[in-house]
C-alpha positions in Angstrom: 166.4 123.8 41.8 163.0 124.0 40.1 162.6 120.3 40.4 163.3 120.5 44.1 160.8 123.3 44.6 158.2 121.4 42.6 158.7 118.3 44.7 158.6 120.3 47.9 155.4 122.0 46.8 153.8 118.6 45.9 154.9 117.2 49.2 153.5 120.0 51.2 150.3 120.0 49.2 149.9 116.3 49.7 150.6 116.6 53.4 148.1 119.4 53.7 145.5 117.4 51.7 146.2 114.3 53.7 145.9 116.2 56.9 142.6 117.8 55.8 141.2 114.4 54.6 142.1 112.7 57.9 141.3 115.5 60.2 139.4 114.2 63.3 136.2 115.9 64.3 136.2 118.0 67.5 135.7 115.9 70.6 133.9 117.1 73.7 135.5 117.5 77.1 135.2 114.8 79.7 133.1 117.0 81.9 130.7 117.7 79.0 130.3 114.0 78.2 129.4 113.2 81.8 127.1 116.2 82.1 125.2 115.3 78.9 124.9 111.6 79.7 121.2 110.6 79.5 120.3 107.3 81.2 117.3 105.4 79.8 116.1 105.1 83.4 114.7 107.4 86.0 114.9 106.9 89.7 112.5 107.6 92.6 113.9 108.1 96.1 112.2 108.4 99.5 112.6 111.5 101.7 115.8 110.2 103.2 117.5 109.5 99.9 116.8 105.8 99.7 116.0 104.3 96.3 112.4 103.0 96.3 111.7 102.5 92.6 112.9 103.1 89.1 111.4 102.9 85.6 112.6 102.9 82.1 111.7 106.0 80.1 113.9 105.8 77.0 113.6 102.6 75.0 116.3 103.3 72.3 119.1 101.8 74.5 119.4 100.5 78.0 121.6 103.0 79.9 121.8 103.4 83.6 123.5 106.1 85.6 127.0 107.1 84.7 129.4 105.0 86.8 132.6 106.5 88.2 135.7 104.4 87.8 136.1 104.1 91.6 132.6 102.4 91.7 133.8 99.6 89.4 135.5 96.6 91.0 139.3 96.8 90.3 139.4 93.2 89.2 136.8 93.8 86.6 138.5 97.0 85.5 141.9 95.3 85.1 140.5 92.2 83.4 138.7 94.2 80.7 141.7 96.4 80.1 144.0 93.4 79.7 141.5 91.8 77.3 140.9 94.9 75.1 144.1 97.0 75.3 146.9 95.6 77.4 149.3 98.5 76.7 146.6 101.1 77.5 148.6 102.7 80.2 151.8 103.1 78.1 150.7 104.3 74.7 149.5 107.7 73.7 146.3 106.6 71.9 147.7 104.4 69.3 149.3 101.0 70.0 152.0 100.8 67.3 153.0 97.3 68.2 149.4 96.0 67.8 149.1 98.0 64.6 152.3 96.5 63.2 151.1 93.0 64.1 147.8 93.6 62.4 149.6 94.7 59.2 151.9 91.7 59.3 149.0 89.3 59.6 147.3 91.0 56.7 150.5 90.6 54.6 150.8 87.0 55.6 147.2 86.4 54.7 146.1 85.6 58.2 143.0 86.9 59.9 143.9 90.4 61.0 143.8 91.1 64.7 142.0 94.2 66.1 144.4 97.1 66.7 141.9 99.6 68.1 142.9 101.0 71.5 140.5 102.0 74.2 141.2 105.6 73.3 140.4 105.0 69.6 137.1 103.3 70.6 136.1 106.1 73.0 136.8 108.6 70.2 134.5 106.6 67.9 131.8 106.5 70.6 132.1 110.3 70.9 132.1 110.9 67.2 130.3 107.9 65.6 131.2 108.9 62.0 134.8 107.9 62.8 134.1 104.2 62.7 130.5 103.4 61.8 129.8 99.7 61.1 130.9 98.6 57.7 133.2 101.7 57.3 136.7 100.7 58.4 138.8 101.9 55.6 142.3 103.3 55.8 141.2 106.9 56.0 138.7 106.1 58.7 141.3 104.3 60.7 143.8 107.2 60.3 141.1 109.7 61.4 140.3 107.5 64.4 144.0 107.3 65.3 144.4 111.1 65.2 141.2 111.5 67.3 142.6 109.1 69.9 145.9 111.1 70.1 143.9 114.3 70.5 141.8 112.7 73.2 144.9 111.5 75.1 146.2 115.1 75.0 143.0 116.4 76.7 141.8 113.5 78.9 143.5 111.5 81.6 143.8 107.8 81.3 141.3 107.2 84.1 138.8 109.5 82.3 139.2 107.6 79.0 138.8 104.2 80.8 135.8 105.4 82.7 134.2 106.7 79.5 134.9 103.4 77.7 133.3 101.3 80.4 130.2 103.5 80.3 129.9 103.8 76.5 130.7 100.3 75.3 127.9 98.1 74.1 127.9 94.6 75.7 124.8 92.7 74.7 121.6 93.7 72.9 120.5 97.1 74.1 122.7 97.1 77.2 125.1 100.1 76.9 127.7 100.6 79.6 129.0 98.3 82.3 126.2 99.3 84.7 123.4 98.1 82.4 125.5 95.0 81.5 126.2 94.1 85.1 122.5 94.4 86.2 121.0 92.9 83.1 123.4 89.9 82.7 124.4 89.2 86.3 121.9 91.1 88.5 124.8 92.9 90.2 126.2 96.4 90.5 129.6 97.1 88.8 131.3 97.2 92.2 130.3 93.5 92.7 131.7 92.1 89.5 134.2 89.2 89.8 137.0 88.2 87.5 134.9 85.6 85.9 132.1 88.1 85.3 134.6 90.4 83.7 136.0 87.7 81.5 132.6 86.9 80.2 131.9 90.5 79.5 135.2 90.9 77.7 134.3 87.8 75.6 131.1 89.6 74.5 132.8 92.8 73.3 134.1 91.5 69.9 130.6 90.1 69.1 127.8 91.0 71.4 125.5 88.5 69.6 127.7 85.5 70.2 126.2 82.4 71.6 127.1 80.9 75.0 129.6 78.3 73.5 131.6 81.0 71.7 131.5 83.3 74.8 132.7 80.5 77.0 135.6 79.7 74.6 136.7 83.3 74.4 136.5 83.7 78.2 138.7 80.7 78.7 141.2 82.0 76.2 141.3 85.4 77.8 141.7 84.0 81.3 144.3 81.4 80.3 143.0 79.1 83.0 143.8 75.4 83.1 140.3 74.5 84.0 137.6 76.4 82.0 134.7 74.0 82.6 132.9 76.6 84.7 132.6 79.1 81.9 130.1 76.9 79.9 127.4 77.1 82.6 128.2 80.7 83.5 127.9 81.8 79.9 124.6 80.0 79.4 123.2 81.5 82.6 124.4 85.0 81.7 122.8 84.8 78.2 119.6 83.2 79.5 116.4 85.1 80.3 117.1 88.6 81.3 117.9 89.1 85.0 115.4 91.0 87.1 116.8 94.2 88.4 117.0 92.8 91.9 118.5 96.0 93.3 115.4 98.0 92.4 113.1 97.7 95.5 110.0 98.2 93.4 108.2 99.8 96.3 106.2 102.4 94.4 105.6 101.4 90.7 102.4 103.4 90.3 104.0 106.6 91.7 107.1 106.1 89.6 104.9 105.9 86.5 103.2 109.1 87.6 106.3 111.1 88.4 109.2 109.7 86.3 108.6 111.0 82.8 112.1 112.2 81.8 115.1 109.9 81.3 117.8 110.4 83.9 115.4 112.1 86.3 116.1 111.6 90.0 113.1 112.6 92.0 113.1 112.7 95.8 109.6 112.1 97.1 108.0 112.8 100.5 107.5 109.0 101.0 109.1 107.1 103.8 110.5 103.7 102.6 109.6 102.0 105.9 106.0 103.4 105.9 105.6 102.4 102.3 106.8 98.8 103.0 104.4 98.6 106.0 101.4 99.7 103.8 102.3 97.3 101.1 102.6 94.4 103.5 99.3 95.2 105.2 97.4 95.5 101.9 99.0 92.3 100.5 98.1 90.4 103.6 94.5 91.5 103.5 94.0 90.8 99.7 95.6 87.4 100.0 93.2 86.7 102.9 90.2 87.8 101.0 91.2 85.9 97.9 90.8 86.9 94.2 87.2 85.7 94.1 86.1 88.3 96.7 88.3 91.3 96.0 91.4 91.6 93.8 92.6 95.2 94.1 93.5 97.8 96.8 95.3 101.0 97.5 96.8 102.8 100.5 97.8 106.4 101.1 99.4 107.7 104.3 99.8 111.5 104.9 101.6 113.4 107.6 99.0 115.8 109.0 101.3 118.7 109.9 103.2 118.9 106.6 100.7 117.4 104.1 103.5 115.2 102.8 102.5 111.8 101.5 104.4 109.1 103.5 103.1 106.1 101.6 101.5 105.8 98.2 100.5 102.2 97.2 98.5 102.1 94.0 98.2 98.3 94.0 100.2 95.2 94.7 99.6 93.1 91.6 98.7 89.6 93.0 95.5 88.4 91.5 94.7 91.8 90.0 93.4 91.8 86.4 94.5 95.5 86.0 97.9 95.7 87.9 99.0 98.7 85.9 96.1 100.9 87.0 96.8 103.2 89.9 94.2 102.5 92.5 95.2 105.6 94.6 94.4 107.9 91.7 91.5 106.0 90.1 88.1 107.5 90.1 85.8 105.4 92.3 82.4 106.0 93.9 82.8 107.5 97.4 80.0 105.7 99.2 79.4 106.9 102.8 82.8 108.6 103.1 81.4 112.0 102.2 79.0 112.1 105.1 81.4 113.7 107.7 81.7 116.8 105.5 77.9 117.0 105.2 77.3 116.8 108.9 80.2 119.2 109.5 78.6 121.7 107.2 75.2 121.3 108.9 76.7 121.7 112.4 78.7 124.8 111.2 75.6 126.4 109.8 73.7 125.8 113.0 71.2 123.4 111.4 72.2 120.5 113.6 74.1 119.7 116.8 75.7 116.4 117.6 72.6 115.7 119.8 69.9 116.8 117.3 67.3 114.1 116.5 67.0 112.8 113.0 64.3 110.5 111.8 65.7 107.2 110.4 62.5 106.0 108.8 61.5 105.4 105.1 61.5 108.6 103.0 60.8 109.2 99.3 61.9 112.3 97.4 60.6 113.5 94.1 63.4 114.0 91.6 63.5 114.7 87.9 64.1 111.0 87.2 61.4 109.8 89.6 61.1 109.0 93.2 64.4 108.7 95.2 64.0 106.2 98.1 67.3 105.9 100.1 67.8 102.8 102.3 70.3 101.9 105.0 73.0 99.3 104.4 71.2 96.7 106.4 67.8 97.6 104.9 66.4 98.4 108.4 65.4 101.6 110.1 66.2 102.7 113.6 63.6 105.5 114.1 64.7 108.7 115.9 68.5 108.9 116.4 70.9 111.6 117.2 73.2 113.1 114.6 76.1 111.5 116.5 74.7 108.0 116.2 73.6 108.7 112.6 77.0 109.7 111.4 79.1 107.3 113.5 76.7 104.4 112.4 76.7 105.6 108.8 72.9 105.7 108.5 71.7 106.7 105.1 68.3 108.2 105.6 69.4 110.7 108.3 72.2 111.8 105.9 69.7 112.5 103.1 67.5 114.4 105.6 70.6 116.4 106.6 71.3 117.2 102.9 67.8 118.6 102.7 68.9 121.1 105.4 72.2 122.2 103.8 71.1 122.0 100.2 72.7 120.0 97.4 74.5 122.9 95.7 76.0 124.1 99.0 77.2 120.6 99.9 78.7 120.1 96.4 80.6 123.5 96.8 81.9 122.5 100.2 83.2 119.2 98.8 84.9 121.1 96.0 86.6 123.4 98.5 87.8 120.4 100.4 89.7 119.1 97.4 87.2 116.9 95.6 88.0 118.3 92.2 86.2 115.5 90.3 82.9 117.1 91.2 82.8 119.3 88.1 79.0 119.4 87.7 76.6 121.4 89.8 74.7 120.0 92.8 71.5 119.2 90.8 73.5 116.8 88.6 74.3 114.6 91.6 71.0 115.1 93.4 70.1 113.7 96.9 72.3 110.7 96.3 75.4 112.9 96.8 74.8 112.5 100.6 75.5 108.8 100.1 78.6 109.3 98.0 77.3 108.8 94.4 80.1 111.1 93.1 83.4 109.7 92.0 86.6 110.6 94.0 90.2 109.4 94.3 91.8 107.9 97.4 94.4 110.8 97.3 91.5 113.3 97.4 89.8 111.4 100.3 93.0 111.5 102.4 93.5 115.2 101.7 89.9 116.0 102.7 90.0 113.9 106.0 93.3 115.6 106.9 91.5 118.9 106.9 89.2 117.6 109.7 92.4 116.7 111.7 93.6 120.2 111.2 90.5 122.0 112.4 88.9 122.4 109.1 91.9 123.7 107.2 92.8 122.3 103.8 95.8 122.5 101.5 97.0 120.3 98.6 99.1 117.2 99.5 102.8 117.0 98.6 104.4 114.1 96.8 107.9 115.5 96.2 110.2 117.5 98.4 110.7 119.9 95.5 107.0 120.8 95.3 106.0 124.1 96.9 104.2 124.0 100.3 100.9 125.9 100.0 99.3 127.7 102.9 96.4 126.1 104.7 92.9 127.5 103.9 90.0 127.4 106.3 87.2 125.4 104.7 85.2 124.2 107.7 84.9 126.0 111.0 87.3 124.7 113.7 84.4 123.9 116.0 82.4 121.9 113.4 85.6 120.1 112.3 86.4 119.2 115.9 82.9 117.9 116.7 82.8 115.8 113.6 86.2 114.3 114.4 85.0 113.6 117.9 81.9 111.7 116.5 84.1 109.7 114.1 86.4 108.7 117.1 83.5 107.6 119.3 83.4 103.8 119.5 80.2 103.8 121.5 78.4 105.8 118.9 79.3 103.4 116.1 78.7 100.2 118.2 75.1 99.8 117.0 76.3 99.4 113.4 79.8 98.0 113.7 79.9 96.4 117.1 82.0 97.2 120.1 85.2 95.4 119.0 85.5 96.0 115.2 88.7 96.7 113.3 87.9 100.4 113.6 88.6 100.4 117.4 92.2 101.1 118.2 94.0 101.2 121.6 94.5 105.0 121.1 92.6 107.9 119.8 91.7 107.8 116.1 88.7 109.1 114.0 87.6 106.9 111.2 84.8 106.4 108.6 84.1 103.5 106.3 82.1 103.5 103.1 80.8 101.0 100.5 79.6 102.0 97.1 76.6 100.8 95.1 76.6 97.1 94.3 79.7 96.5 96.5 82.1 97.8 93.9 84.2 99.9 96.4 85.1 99.6 100.1 86.8 102.5 101.8 88.3 103.1 105.3 89.7 106.6 105.9 90.7 108.0 109.3 93.2 110.1 111.1 95.1 110.3 114.4 96.8 113.4 115.8 99.8 112.9 113.4 98.7 110.9 110.4 95.8 110.4 108.0 95.4 107.0 106.4 93.2 106.0 103.6 92.5 102.5 102.2 90.5 101.4 99.2 89.6 97.8 98.4 87.7 96.7 95.4 88.0 95.5 91.8 89.5 97.9 89.3 87.6 96.5 86.5 84.4 97.5 88.2 82.8 94.1 89.0 81.3 93.8 92.5 83.1 92.3 95.4 81.8 89.2 97.2 81.2 88.8 100.9 83.1 91.9 101.8 81.6 94.3 104.4 82.5 97.7 105.6 84.8 96.3 108.3 86.1 93.2 106.6 87.5 94.8 103.4 89.5 98.0 103.9 89.3 98.4 107.7 91.8 95.7 108.6 94.4 97.3 106.4 93.7 100.7 108.0 94.1 99.2 111.4 97.4 97.5 110.7 98.9 100.6 109.2 97.7 102.8 112.0 99.1 100.4 114.6 102.5 100.4 112.9 102.6 104.2 112.6 101.9 104.6 116.3 104.0 101.8 117.7 105.5 103.2 120.9 103.9 106.6 120.5 100.1 106.4 120.8 97.9 109.1 119.3 96.3 111.6 121.7 92.8 113.2 121.3 92.7 116.5 119.4 92.4 119.6 121.7 89.0 121.3 121.4 89.0 124.9 120.0 87.8 127.8 122.2 84.3 127.8 120.7 83.3 124.3 122.1 81.0 123.8 125.1 80.4 120.5 126.9 77.1 119.6 128.5 75.6 116.5 130.2 72.5 115.7 128.2 69.6 113.3 128.4 67.0 112.2 125.9 63.2 112.2 126.3 61.6 108.8 126.1 65.0 107.3 126.6 65.7 107.5 122.8 69.4 107.2 123.7 71.4 106.9 126.9 72.4 110.1 128.8 75.9 111.2 127.9 78.3 114.1 127.8 78.0 116.0 124.5 79.8 118.8 122.8 78.3 121.9 121.1 79.3 125.0 119.3 79.0 128.0 121.6 75.4 129.1 121.9 73.8 125.9 120.7 74.1 123.7 123.8 71.0 121.9 125.2 70.6 119.6 128.1 67.2 118.0 127.3 66.8 116.5 123.9 63.5 115.3 122.5 62.2 114.4 119.0 59.5 116.5 117.4 56.0 115.4 118.5 53.8 113.6 116.0 51.6 116.7 115.6 54.6 118.6 114.3 55.4 116.1 111.6 54.0 116.0 108.1 51.5 113.2 107.7 52.9 110.5 105.4 52.9 106.8 104.6 56.0 105.0 105.8 54.9 101.4 105.0 54.8 100.0 102.4 57.8 101.9 101.1 57.3 103.6 97.7 58.6 101.5 94.8 58.6 98.3 96.8 57.9 95.0 95.0 56.3 92.2 97.1 56.3 88.6 95.9 53.5 86.3 97.2 54.8 82.9 98.4 52.6 80.0 97.1 53.6 77.8 100.0 52.1 80.2 102.6 48.4 80.7 103.0 47.3 83.8 101.3 45.6 85.3 104.4 48.9 85.1 106.2 50.6 87.4 103.7 48.9 90.7 104.5 50.8 94.0 104.3 50.6 96.3 107.3 50.1 100.0 106.6 52.0 102.4 108.8 51.7 106.2 108.8 53.5 108.9 110.8 52.6 112.4 111.8 49.3 113.8 113.0 46.8 111.8 111.0 43.6 112.4 113.0 40.7 112.6 110.6 42.8 111.2 107.7 41.8 108.2 105.6 43.6 105.6 103.5 42.5 104.8 99.9 44.0 101.8 98.1 43.4 102.3 94.4 39.6 103.2 94.7 38.9 101.2 97.9 38.5 103.1 101.2 40.5 101.4 103.9 39.2 103.4 106.8 41.0 105.8 109.1 44.7 106.2 108.8 45.4 105.5 112.5 43.6 102.1 112.4 46.8 100.4 110.9 44.8 98.3 108.4 46.3 95.0 106.9 46.2 94.8 103.1 45.6 91.7 101.0 46.1 93.2 97.6 45.9 91.2 94.3 48.8 90.9 91.9 49.7 94.1 90.0 50.6 97.7 90.7 48.8 99.6 93.4 48.5 103.2 94.5 48.0 103.9 98.2 46.8 107.4 99.1 46.6 109.3 102.4 43.7 111.8 102.3 43.0 114.6 104.9 39.5 115.5 106.2 39.1 117.9 103.3 39.6 115.3 100.6 43.1 116.5 99.7 45.8 113.9 98.9 48.7 114.6 101.3 50.8 111.6 100.4 50.7 108.7 98.1 52.9 105.8 97.1 53.1 103.1 94.4 54.0 99.5 95.1 53.8 96.2 93.2 52.6 92.7 94.2 53.8 89.7 92.2 
């Protein structure tokens, strides 16, 4: 009896010890596995749920979204099951027949066949310590078998099969049938054929196998009489990685900006159709210009009412030498695109009206770094012009004179309030050149600012995702000043003197638009709005080198026009309704400075007769030669034919001109100079001997 008890005790103890040693780890529920699945990718969708781009965020393994069993082609599903575990539907986690066959082969000295079921493999994927590479001992196998039986008790067969197809490693870093299908075949799992599945099954025993071995295995698994097709198919499958053809790649720069977490699915405010239109327009223009003239560009389209970005094109690649740089968010010099906000501020403050006369003539301004001498784009001056003509024609000198009225600091603060958050210095840092756009801005900021003019001077941040909060509009510019500025920008006749009557800026419907070109032709802008959309375009070179033979209307403007035409196909834009504080008057100009016209004013500022200030009211000054000019004598032209004409403005009766120490006579005699080579100082002296103006110029 004692022997029996001892034997029973030993047996129970051994069983308990064996059960303890081979106990499987706890396995998660199916729902937890799916919920905790972390793809290596992240996806970007347009506002209608259409995929527009994706990017890889996690580089440890290539995992796509979890694929439901119903989204895998039945033939691929059945083929893989038949190859890996043909009795999967009938066993309870352990295939005893396969296990017995493997034991027999081992006893006979043959190469043992694999006896792991799909359930055992899924258990190993969920608890990697069950069967880590190089650890396939008896105890490990028993633990894996027990884990498989436990899994079968909690999961359905479909759940186990679905998990296997998502967790299995097929080739290289591709984990799961979704990554394998796209990376090896350029397909989705639902499009896999029987041959595709045979090739995938042939990879499973050895994901590093060569094409010959894979083709041989696929033939054996398929048991086909003619297997010649597998050699070429395997070589193609294992060749260079397939491009993810199902990824539209419509917004790579925005995806890099927004997709930072693996598995993220972000719904943007973009519209896939509008995005495609903007890409096509920009690509067409850059290809037309050629890489030797301009290599890069960007487009942003915004819905005025909602502030939602409908298109965000940071670049198109092509001949770009910096394709990864986001042109829509890059800091670039603004050029003349800031002028509308300067004139709007001056009109709002009552310093100017659209009919006010500004003097477009040479001017020199003392600054801390020396004289600042602004010039127009064409190096010419037009004399007295109205503010409407000055803004629409993008004249530089009148803009600088307007900045003298508003003040640099006040203008800088207005730009900051309008969303230009790159202007972190005070106004004195930028100086008078701020009127001509010396500050750096982004295209996204530009479009947001111009949208405020379309909304009667109200500004709010733009929205890129539907999940972002919508902020209330804030009044930055008065409705009256914003409307008058928009009316000027929409006036084709006012801009005709600079851009012609039939430029790319003229549309068959109402639209307000402004171009800009930065110093040394590094940036070309075109930003404008209709009653529903604001469109901004930048063209240039992201590496900062100048463009070649690109003007204000030949660079960005054609892209702007194409996008605007597409946006308003079948629904033309209508003029903005004037706010209550606007008065209309028929005006005429003294001395026929400009043609009579109908003009708009803020209430209380209207005039019907417009005249420039008389000469007596102007400060006497030298307007030619221009300060800082350098003149080169031509040896092929007789020296007496190369005289310089001196021109002055203002009431100069009784004033005299002094070149260096030589008296040239009265200022109103318009003397002709024949100076020798070197630097010269020309002074304007009043009747009391006081110097009222002086300039320096050089002759070479």
